Biotite code that builds the C-alpha atoms (Angstrom):
import biotite.structure as struc

atoms = struc.array([
    struc.Atom([71.865, 83.039, 88.622], chain_id="A", res_id=1, res_name="MET", atom_name="CA", element="C"),
    struc.Atom([70.143, 85.071, 91.355], chain_id="A", res_id=2, res_name="ARG", atom_name="CA", element="C"),
    struc.Atom([72.060, 85.962, 94.451], chain_id="A", res_id=3, res_name="ILE", atom_name="CA", element="C"),
    struc.Atom([70.621, 87.061, 97.810], chain_id="A", res_id=4, res_name="LEU", atom_name="CA", element="C"),
    struc.Atom([72.528, 89.919, 99.616], chain_id="A", res_id=5, res_name="GLY", atom_name="CA", element="C"),
    struc.Atom([72.049, 89.984, 103.605], chain_id="A", res_id=6, res_name="LEU", atom_name="CA", element="C"),
    struc.Atom([72.985, 92.727, 106.164], chain_id="A", res_id=7, res_name="ASP", atom_name="CA", element="C"),
    struc.Atom([72.644, 90.777, 109.363], chain_id="A", res_id=8, res_name="PHE", atom_name="CA", element="C"),
    struc.Atom([72.141, 92.779, 112.608], chain_id="A", res_id=9, res_name="GLY", atom_name="CA", element="C"),
    struc.Atom([70.931, 92.255, 116.104], chain_id="A", res_id=10, res_name="ASP", atom_name="CA", element="C"),
    struc.Atom([67.286, 93.316, 115.391], chain_id="A", res_id=11, res_name="HIS", atom_name="CA", element="C"),
    struc.Atom([67.137, 93.404, 111.563], chain_id="A", res_id=12, res_name="THR", atom_name="CA", element="C"),
    struc.Atom([68.263, 91.827, 108.483], chain_id="A", res_id=13, res_name="VAL", atom_name="CA", element="C"),
    struc.Atom([68.519, 94.007, 105.355], chain_id="A", res_id=14, res_name="GLY", atom_name="CA", element="C"),
    struc.Atom([67.722, 91.980, 102.103], chain_id="A", res_id=15, res_name="VAL", atom_name="CA", element="C"),
    struc.Atom([68.818, 92.603, 98.440], chain_id="A", res_id=16, res_name="ALA", atom_name="CA", element="C"),
    struc.Atom([68.582, 90.379, 95.465], chain_id="A", res_id=17, res_name="VAL", atom_name="CA", element="C"),
    struc.Atom([70.509, 90.485, 92.147], chain_id="A", res_id=18, res_name="SER", atom_name="CA", element="C"),
    struc.Atom([68.861, 90.531, 88.773], chain_id="A", res_id=19, res_name="ASP", atom_name="CA", element="C"),
    struc.Atom([68.993, 87.127, 86.821], chain_id="A", res_id=20, res_name="SER", atom_name="CA", element="C"),
    struc.Atom([72.126, 88.218, 84.956], chain_id="A", res_id=21, res_name="LEU", atom_name="CA", element="C"),
    struc.Atom([73.890, 89.021, 88.192], chain_id="A", res_id=22, res_name="GLY", atom_name="CA", element="C"),
    struc.Atom([74.622, 92.791, 87.197], chain_id="A", res_id=23, res_name="ILE", atom_name="CA", element="C"),
    struc.Atom([72.624, 94.963, 89.647], chain_id="A", res_id=24, res_name="THR", atom_name="CA", element="C"),
    struc.Atom([71.316, 94.692, 93.354], chain_id="A", res_id=25, res_name="ALA", atom_name="CA", element="C"),
    struc.Atom([67.983, 95.716, 94.264], chain_id="A", res_id=26, res_name="GLN", atom_name="CA", element="C"),
    struc.Atom([66.574, 96.118, 97.824], chain_id="A", res_id=27, res_name="GLY", atom_name="CA", element="C"),
    struc.Atom([63.831, 93.749, 98.783], chain_id="A", res_id=28, res_name="VAL", atom_name="CA", element="C"),
    struc.Atom([62.911, 94.444, 102.420], chain_id="A", res_id=29, res_name="GLU", atom_name="CA", element="C"),
    struc.Atom([64.125, 94.690, 105.966], chain_id="A", res_id=30, res_name="ILE", atom_name="CA", element="C"),
    struc.Atom([63.229, 91.473, 108.237], chain_id="A", res_id=31, res_name="ILE", atom_name="CA", element="C"),
    struc.Atom([62.611, 92.699, 111.814], chain_id="A", res_id=32, res_name="ARG", atom_name="CA", element="C"),
    struc.Atom([62.672, 90.750, 114.968], chain_id="A", res_id=33, res_name="ARG", atom_name="CA", element="C"),
    struc.Atom([62.072, 91.561, 118.530], chain_id="A", res_id=34, res_name="LYS", atom_name="CA", element="C"),
    struc.Atom([64.816, 89.722, 119.981], chain_id="A", res_id=35, res_name="SER", atom_name="CA", element="C"),
    struc.Atom([68.425, 89.158, 118.883], chain_id="A", res_id=36, res_name="PRO", atom_name="CA", element="C"),
    struc.Atom([68.325, 85.284, 119.542], chain_id="A", res_id=37, res_name="GLY", atom_name="CA", element="C"),
    struc.Atom([64.963, 84.844, 117.930], chain_id="A", res_id=38, res_name="LYS", atom_name="CA", element="C"),
    struc.Atom([65.923, 83.779, 114.308], chain_id="A", res_id=39, res_name="LEU", atom_name="CA", element="C"),
    struc.Atom([63.423, 81.093, 113.498], chain_id="A", res_id=40, res_name="ARG", atom_name="CA", element="C"),
    struc.Atom([61.005, 83.394, 111.689], chain_id="A", res_id=41, res_name="GLN", atom_name="CA", element="C"),
    struc.Atom([64.030, 85.268, 110.025], chain_id="A", res_id=42, res_name="THR", atom_name="CA", element="C"),
    struc.Atom([65.385, 82.116, 108.613], chain_id="A", res_id=43, res_name="LEU", atom_name="CA", element="C"),
    struc.Atom([61.921, 81.134, 107.340], chain_id="A", res_id=44, res_name="ALA", atom_name="CA", element="C"),
    struc.Atom([61.351, 84.507, 105.818], chain_id="A", res_id=45, res_name="ARG", atom_name="CA", element="C"),
    struc.Atom([64.802, 84.109, 104.099], chain_id="A", res_id=46, res_name="ILE", atom_name="CA", element="C"),
    struc.Atom([64.027, 80.613, 102.979], chain_id="A", res_id=47, res_name="GLU", atom_name="CA", element="C"),
    struc.Atom([60.605, 81.935, 101.404], chain_id="A", res_id=48, res_name="SER", atom_name="CA", element="C"),
    struc.Atom([62.657, 84.701, 99.628], chain_id="A", res_id=49, res_name="LEU", atom_name="CA", element="C"),
    struc.Atom([65.153, 82.228, 98.346], chain_id="A", res_id=50, res_name="VAL", atom_name="CA", element="C"),
    struc.Atom([62.310, 80.163, 96.861], chain_id="A", res_id=51, res_name="SER", atom_name="CA", element="C"),
    struc.Atom([60.399, 83.056, 95.506], chain_id="A", res_id=52, res_name="SER", atom_name="CA", element="C"),
    struc.Atom([63.337, 84.617, 93.623], chain_id="A", res_id=53, res_name="TYR", atom_name="CA", element="C"),
    struc.Atom([65.081, 81.271, 92.700], chain_id="A", res_id=54, res_name="GLY", atom_name="CA", element="C"),
    struc.Atom([68.084, 82.142, 94.561], chain_id="A", res_id=55, res_name="VAL", atom_name="CA", element="C"),
    struc.Atom([71.287, 80.124, 94.231], chain_id="A", res_id=56, res_name="GLU", atom_name="CA", element="C"),
    struc.Atom([73.772, 81.769, 96.545], chain_id="A", res_id=57, res_name="LYS", atom_name="CA", element="C"),
    struc.Atom([73.762, 83.893, 99.392], chain_id="A", res_id=58, res_name="ILE", atom_name="CA", element="C"),
    struc.Atom([76.274, 86.792, 100.328], chain_id="A", res_id=59, res_name="VAL", atom_name="CA", element="C"),
    struc.Atom([76.351, 87.757, 103.795], chain_id="A", res_id=60, res_name="LEU", atom_name="CA", element="C"),
    struc.Atom([77.943, 90.950, 105.017], chain_id="A", res_id=61, res_name="GLY", atom_name="CA", element="C"),
    struc.Atom([80.811, 90.255, 107.209], chain_id="A", res_id=62, res_name="TYR", atom_name="CA", element="C"),
    struc.Atom([81.324, 93.086, 109.808], chain_id="A", res_id=63, res_name="PRO", atom_name="CA", element="C"),
    struc.Atom([85.090, 93.356, 110.272], chain_id="A", res_id=64, res_name="LYS", atom_name="CA", element="C"),
    struc.Atom([86.539, 95.975, 112.386], chain_id="A", res_id=65, res_name="ASN", atom_name="CA", element="C"),
    struc.Atom([88.144, 98.932, 110.607], chain_id="A", res_id=66, res_name="MET", atom_name="CA", element="C"),
    struc.Atom([91.580, 97.523, 111.278], chain_id="A", res_id=67, res_name="ASN", atom_name="CA", element="C"),
    struc.Atom([90.686, 94.268, 109.584], chain_id="A", res_id=68, res_name="GLY", atom_name="CA", element="C"),
    struc.Atom([90.273, 92.344, 112.906], chain_id="A", res_id=69, res_name="THR", atom_name="CA", element="C"),
    struc.Atom([87.231, 90.281, 113.785], chain_id="A", res_id=70, res_name="GLU", atom_name="CA", element="C"),
    struc.Atom([85.204, 90.984, 116.792], chain_id="A", res_id=71, res_name="GLY", atom_name="CA", element="C"),
    struc.Atom([82.094, 89.627, 118.426], chain_id="A", res_id=72, res_name="GLU", atom_name="CA", element="C"),
    struc.Atom([79.806, 90.557, 115.571], chain_id="A", res_id=73, res_name="ARG", atom_name="CA", element="C"),
    struc.Atom([81.893, 88.504, 113.158], chain_id="A", res_id=74, res_name="CYS", atom_name="CA", element="C"),
    struc.Atom([81.269, 85.414, 115.472], chain_id="A", res_id=75, res_name="GLU", atom_name="CA", element="C"),
    struc.Atom([77.531, 85.993, 115.451], chain_id="A", res_id=76, res_name="LYS", atom_name="CA", element="C"),
    struc.Atom([77.664, 86.338, 111.645], chain_id="A", res_id=77, res_name="THR", atom_name="CA", element="C"),
    struc.Atom([79.646, 83.011, 111.162], chain_id="A", res_id=78, res_name="LYS", atom_name="CA", element="C"),
    struc.Atom([76.914, 81.346, 113.412], chain_id="A", res_id=79, res_name="GLU", atom_name="CA", element="C"),
    struc.Atom([74.153, 82.864, 111.251], chain_id="A", res_id=80, res_name="PHE", atom_name="CA", element="C"),
    struc.Atom([75.945, 81.633, 108.157], chain_id="A", res_id=81, res_name="LYS", atom_name="CA", element="C"),
    struc.Atom([76.010, 78.091, 109.485], chain_id="A", res_id=82, res_name="ASP", atom_name="CA", element="C"),
    struc.Atom([72.187, 78.329, 110.230], chain_id="A", res_id=83, res_name="MET", atom_name="CA", element="C"),
    struc.Atom([71.567, 79.741, 106.653], chain_id="A", res_id=84, res_name="LEU", atom_name="CA", element="C"),
    struc.Atom([73.538, 76.851, 105.031], chain_id="A", res_id=85, res_name="ILE", atom_name="CA", element="C"),
    struc.Atom([71.592, 74.280, 107.125], chain_id="A", res_id=86, res_name="ARG", atom_name="CA", element="C"),
    struc.Atom([68.405, 75.946, 106.439], chain_id="A", res_id=87, res_name="ARG", atom_name="CA", element="C"),
    struc.Atom([68.559, 76.805, 102.777], chain_id="A", res_id=88, res_name="THR", atom_name="CA", element="C"),
    struc.Atom([71.213, 74.282, 101.453], chain_id="A", res_id=89, res_name="GLU", atom_name="CA", element="C"),
    struc.Atom([72.864, 77.023, 99.564], chain_id="A", res_id=90, res_name="LEU", atom_name="CA", element="C"),
    struc.Atom([76.412, 78.208, 99.519], chain_id="A", res_id=91, res_name="PRO", atom_name="CA", element="C"),
    struc.Atom([76.885, 81.401, 101.618], chain_id="A", res_id=92, res_name="VAL", atom_name="CA", element="C"),
    struc.Atom([79.913, 83.596, 101.138], chain_id="A", res_id=93, res_name="GLU", atom_name="CA", element="C"),
    struc.Atom([81.098, 86.200, 103.756], chain_id="A", res_id=94, res_name="LEU", atom_name="CA", element="C"),
    struc.Atom([81.652, 89.640, 102.244], chain_id="A", res_id=95, res_name="TRP", atom_name="CA", element="C"),
    struc.Atom([83.596, 92.431, 103.957], chain_id="A", res_id=96, res_name="ASP", atom_name="CA", element="C"),
    struc.Atom([80.929, 95.025, 104.872], chain_id="A", res_id=97, res_name="GLU", atom_name="CA", element="C"),
    struc.Atom([83.102, 97.772, 106.258], chain_id="A", res_id=98, res_name="ARG", atom_name="CA", element="C"),
    struc.Atom([81.780, 101.262, 105.527], chain_id="A", res_id=99, res_name="LEU", atom_name="CA", element="C"),
    struc.Atom([78.477, 99.966, 103.864], chain_id="A", res_id=100, res_name="THR", atom_name="CA", element="C"),
    struc.Atom([76.347, 101.547, 106.653], chain_id="A", res_id=101, res_name="THR", atom_name="CA", element="C"),
    struc.Atom([78.324, 104.786, 106.289], chain_id="A", res_id=102, res_name="VAL", atom_name="CA", element="C"),
    struc.Atom([77.839, 104.723, 102.532], chain_id="A", res_id=103, res_name="ALA", atom_name="CA", element="C"),
    struc.Atom([74.074, 103.935, 103.110], chain_id="A", res_id=104, res_name="ALA", atom_name="CA", element="C"),
    struc.Atom([73.745, 107.038, 105.239], chain_id="A", res_id=105, res_name="ASP", atom_name="CA", element="C"),
    struc.Atom([75.549, 109.075, 102.580], chain_id="A", res_id=106, res_name="ASN", atom_name="CA", element="C"),
    struc.Atom([73.108, 107.947, 100.015], chain_id="A", res_id=107, res_name="ILE", atom_name="CA", element="C"),
    struc.Atom([70.180, 108.708, 102.057], chain_id="A", res_id=108, res_name="MET", atom_name="CA", element="C"),
    struc.Atom([71.748, 112.243, 103.006], chain_id="A", res_id=109, res_name="THR", atom_name="CA", element="C"),
    struc.Atom([72.018, 112.977, 99.353], chain_id="A", res_id=110, res_name="GLU", atom_name="CA", element="C"),
    struc.Atom([68.656, 111.776, 98.778], chain_id="A", res_id=111, res_name="SER", atom_name="CA", element="C"),
    struc.Atom([67.276, 114.151, 101.383], chain_id="A", res_id=112, res_name="ASN", atom_name="CA", element="C"),
    struc.Atom([65.823, 111.206, 103.432], chain_id="A", res_id=113, res_name="ILE", atom_name="CA", element="C"),
    struc.Atom([65.104, 112.474, 106.877], chain_id="A", res_id=114, res_name="SER", atom_name="CA", element="C"),
    struc.Atom([66.532, 111.082, 110.097], chain_id="A", res_id=115, res_name="GLY", atom_name="CA", element="C"),
    struc.Atom([63.527, 109.266, 111.076], chain_id="A", res_id=116, res_name="GLU", atom_name="CA", element="C"),
    struc.Atom([63.058, 107.395, 107.751], chain_id="A", res_id=117, res_name="ARG", atom_name="CA", element="C"),
    struc.Atom([66.754, 106.547, 107.647], chain_id="A", res_id=118, res_name="ARG", atom_name="CA", element="C"),
    struc.Atom([66.342, 103.808, 110.167], chain_id="A", res_id=119, res_name="LYS", atom_name="CA", element="C"),
    struc.Atom([63.676, 102.338, 107.925], chain_id="A", res_id=120, res_name="GLU", atom_name="CA", element="C"),
    struc.Atom([66.068, 101.931, 104.898], chain_id="A", res_id=121, res_name="TYR", atom_name="CA", element="C"),
    struc.Atom([69.576, 101.835, 106.322], chain_id="A", res_id=122, res_name="VAL", atom_name="CA", element="C"),
    struc.Atom([69.875, 97.928, 106.524], chain_id="A", res_id=123, res_name="ASP", atom_name="CA", element="C"),
    struc.Atom([68.200, 97.387, 103.151], chain_id="A", res_id=124, res_name="GLU", atom_name="CA", element="C"),
    struc.Atom([70.464, 100.029, 101.423], chain_id="A", res_id=125, res_name="ILE", atom_name="CA", element="C"),
    struc.Atom([73.488, 98.368, 103.178], chain_id="A", res_id=126, res_name="ALA", atom_name="CA", element="C"),
    struc.Atom([72.282, 94.900, 101.843], chain_id="A", res_id=127, res_name="ALA", atom_name="CA", element="C"),
    struc.Atom([72.331, 96.366, 98.431], chain_id="A", res_id=128, res_name="MET", atom_name="CA", element="C"),
    struc.Atom([75.728, 97.857, 98.781], chain_id="A", res_id=129, res_name="LEU", atom_name="CA", element="C"),
    struc.Atom([77.117, 94.477, 100.059], chain_id="A", res_id=130, res_name="ILE", atom_name="CA", element="C"),
    struc.Atom([75.586, 92.522, 97.143], chain_id="A", res_id=131, res_name="LEU", atom_name="CA", element="C"),
    struc.Atom([76.588, 95.167, 94.380], chain_id="A", res_id=132, res_name="GLN", atom_name="CA", element="C"),
    struc.Atom([80.110, 94.993, 95.653], chain_id="A", res_id=133, res_name="GLY", atom_name="CA", element="C"),
    struc.Atom([80.200, 91.170, 95.428], chain_id="A", res_id=134, res_name="TYR", atom_name="CA", element="C"),
    struc.Atom([78.572, 91.359, 91.900], chain_id="A", res_id=135, res_name="LEU", atom_name="CA", element="C"),
    struc.Atom([81.204, 93.997, 90.829], chain_id="A", res_id=136, res_name="ASP", atom_name="CA", element="C"),
    struc.Atom([83.805, 91.758, 91.975], chain_id="A", res_id=137, res_name="PHE", atom_name="CA", element="C"),
    struc.Atom([82.569, 88.885, 90.193], chain_id="A", res_id=138, res_name="LEU", atom_name="CA", element="C"),
    struc.Atom([82.215, 90.913, 87.050], chain_id="A", res_id=139, res_name="SER", atom_name="CA", element="C"),
    struc.Atom([85.911, 92.122, 87.425], chain_id="A", res_id=140, res_name="ASN", atom_name="CA", element="C"),
    struc.Atom([87.010, 88.516, 87.917], chain_id="A", res_id=141, res_name="GLN", atom_name="CA", element="C"),
    struc.Atom([85.347, 87.409, 84.767], chain_id="A", res_id=142, res_name="SER", atom_name="CA", element="C"),
    struc.Atom([86.987, 90.281, 82.770], chain_id="A", res_id=143, res_name="LYS", atom_name="CA", element="C"),
    struc.Atom([90.428, 89.302, 83.990], chain_id="A", res_id=144, res_name="LYS", atom_name="CA", element="C"),
    struc.Atom([89.834, 85.708, 82.698], chain_id="A", res_id=145, res_name="GLU", atom_name="CA", element="C"),
    struc.Atom([88.854, 86.701, 79.195], chain_id="A", res_id=146, res_name="GLU", atom_name="CA", element="C"),
])
């Protein structure tokens, strides 16, 4: 089963997809939009990617505050989740994304990616980290059940 991982932001959505075995996450693209409220084209692109990759589930990064509370971004993310469910008719799971942007930035620092180019990749790498965290969780769950 392929799973799509999304890092939802005001102006971009980072996209990653799992391999067919659900072991690894690969970056796909960053969907950009000019206005935070304009989601029709973003949802259409996600729908197209779902179809292209044969996705059966979506994992959406959930931006809790560091202390575990939920702020305004969480509300926007829940609204986006509802839109995704209506548009794709797929299950959408929220996944705690705290520190994924920091981790993505660290990966780019270690890879010597310059500051200008970091903006190009940070959302896609964050989506990969969100999805990989979810895939690792599923793997650990299945090992416990064995």
